[in-house]
N, C-alpha and C positions, 0 to 999 in steps of 0.2 A: 569294584562296582558290580561285577557280574554276580558275586555272591549275594549282594543286596537285591538285585533283580530276581535271582532265583528264589530268595526268601519271599519276596512280594508275590511272585507268580504262584508259589506253593500255597500261600495264605489265601490268595484270590481263588484258587482252585478248590481249596477246602471249603470256603464259604459258598461258592457258586455250584460246586459239584461238576464243574466243567474242566476237563484236562486237555492240554495241548500236547502235540507229539514230542516236544522237547522234554516233557515230564515223564514219559514212558507210561503207556497205558497197557495194563494187564487185564485180560478178560478171558473167561472160559469160552471154549469153542461153541457151546450151546447158547450162551448169552450173546456172543458175537453174531451168530446166525439169527437169533431172535430179534436182534437190533437191526437186521438188514445188512450186516457187514459194512465196510466202508462205502459211503456213497460215491458214485462216479462223478465227482466234481473236482475242479482244478485246485480250489483252496477251501479251507474250513472243514475238510472232511473229518478232522479230529474233533472239532466242536460239534458237528452234526452227529457223529458217533456217540459222543458223551451225552448229548441230549436224548438220543434214542435209548441209551443204556439206563439213563435216569428213570425212564418210564418203566423199566423192568425191575430195577432195584436201586436203592440209594448207593452211591459210590463208597468204597472203603479206601481211605487214604493211608498208605503205609508209611512208616517212619524210616524205611530203608533208603539208602543213598545210592543214586545212580549218577553217572557222569555223562554229560553230552557236550558236544562241541560248542564253543563260544565264538567260532569263526565269523558267523554272520554278524553277530553283535560287534565284534572288533572291526570287521571289514567296513560295515556301513556306519558305524558309530552308534553309541548307546542311545542317545536321544533321538536320532533319526530313526533307528529301528523301533523304539517304543512308539513314536508317532505313526510310523507305517503300520505297525501291528494294531494299534487302537483304531486307526482310520479304516483298515480292512475289516476289523471286527464290527465296528459301528455300521459300516456300509452293509455288511452281511446281516446284521441284526435288523436293519431297516429294509431288507428285502432285495438288495442288489444281487444279481446273479453272480455266483462265485466264479 
């Protein structure tokens, strides 16, 4: 199931141009500085960085494969983790302080 989730997350990121930390974000030092670096917020810093970078340049999605841990998904359960992630993202989108 984790491979299906990874595939869906990658497609969502390609469509939206927003990457999350599990997907590995590569950025030049200059673009990182121009985007204001990672914001000092407890959550959603990867989404905030992605949004700032999109203002500088459209993202380029690589076809390279990276491996990240699925421990969080396995520990909390797939459906519970999906619900938590989308709840947090929706709350952030509607202005809840991270």
